[in-house]
N, C-alpha and C positions, 0 to 999 in steps of 0.2 A: 739925776739918776744915780742912785747909790751903787757901790760895787756889788758884785755877785755875793750871794749868801748873807747879805746885810739883813739885820733885823728890820721889821716894819719901820717906816720912816719916823714916826713919833718916838718909838723906843730907841732907834738909832741915834737920833738927835740928843736924847736924854743921856745916853751913856758914852757917846763918842767924845773923846777929849781933844780931837783935832791935832793929834800929835804928829801925824805924817808917817807913821810906821808903815801903814798899808801902801802909801804912795811909794815909799823907798824900795819896797820889795817887788813891785809890779814890773815884770820883765818887758812886756810890750809898752810900758810907760803910759798906759791908758787911765790909770787912777791918778787923778789930779786934784788939786785943791780947788773946790768949787765955792758956791755961795756961802758966805759967813765962815769960810775956812774948812767946811766939811768936805770929805772926799767925795768925788763924783767921777763918772766915767766920761772920757772923751774919745769917741770912736773915730774921730778924724785922725788920730794917732795910730790906729791899728785895731786889731780884733782881740777879744778876750778868749783865752784858752780854758778858762775856768779851773785853773791850777789850784786855787785856794790859798795861794801865798799871802794875799792881802788879809784873808780871814785868820790865817795862822799867825800873822805878825801882830794882830790886835791883842793888846794886853788889857783892854777895858770891857770886853764882852759885847762889842757892837755887832758881832756876827753870830749866826746860829751855830749851835754846837754840832748838830747832826747835818752833815753836808752830803748825805747819800741821795737826796732828792734833787730836783731841778734847782739851779742857782737862782732863778727868778722866772716870772711869768711874762716874758717879753718876746716880741717877734718883730721882724722887719716889716715895714710898710712903705709904700711909695707915696710921695706927696704929689701935688699937682705939677711940680716942676719936672717930673719924669719925662725924659726925651722920647721914650718909646710911645707914650700916650699922645705925644705931639706928632707922631709919624716919623721920627728920626731914629734910625737904627742904632742901638747901643748895646743893651743887655750885659754890661759889665758886671752888674750885681749878680746875675745868674752865673756868670763864669767864676766869680769869687766865692760862691756859696758851696762850701764843701759838703754839707749834708744834702745838697740838691733840693732845698726847700723852696727855691724861687723858680717859677715858670712864668711864661707869658701866654696870654690868651689873645687871639686876634680880635680886633674891634674894627669898626668902619674907618676910623682915623689913624690907626696904628695898632698898638697892642697894649694890653693892661697887665701889670705885674700881679701875679697871684702867689701868695705865700701859704704854704702848708703849715698851720700852727702845730701840727704833730711833729713835723720834721725840723722846724726852725728853732734854734737854741737861743736866738737873740745875741749871738756872739759879736755881731757888728762888722764882720769881715766884708760885707757888702757896702758899708757906709763910705769909707775913705776913697775907694776907686770910682765912685759915682761922680762924673764930671759936672752934673747939674746940682749936686748936693740934695738929691731928691729922696734919699732914704732916711727914714727915722726908725728908731727902735722904740716901740711903744708897748705899754702895759696891755697885755692880752686880756687880763681879767676885767678890763673896763669895756670889753666888747668891741675893741678896735684892733687894728693890726693886720688881720688877714682878710682877704677878699673871698 
């Protein structure tokens, strides 16, 4: 997963020099060196504030110039490891979600995480606190992510 405001993947890979400038300015330290040395996001380290420092630090044009829109089309989603879905009370992800995009709907065996794609920014604040590692930040444009 590329940093926020990154160009589409193919373009990003073509222009990114893997210099590490975007990594060095990320205050929550979530921009890390990923596959083949390209920057990627590691939400196990924290959440993204979408400050744009990574994009500002890039000297090679790997990020969009106009950052007035959404940083990406990503939302939180629960995997099958979600404790609530197994009848174990948890809901830490809901507690950490500042925009209140995460809610739980009762089911016969527990409850199901429901994400509002309109409210979820894909910041990842819900990822690290999850004791089951059951939260993924997924590309919403692929028709996944929200229930």
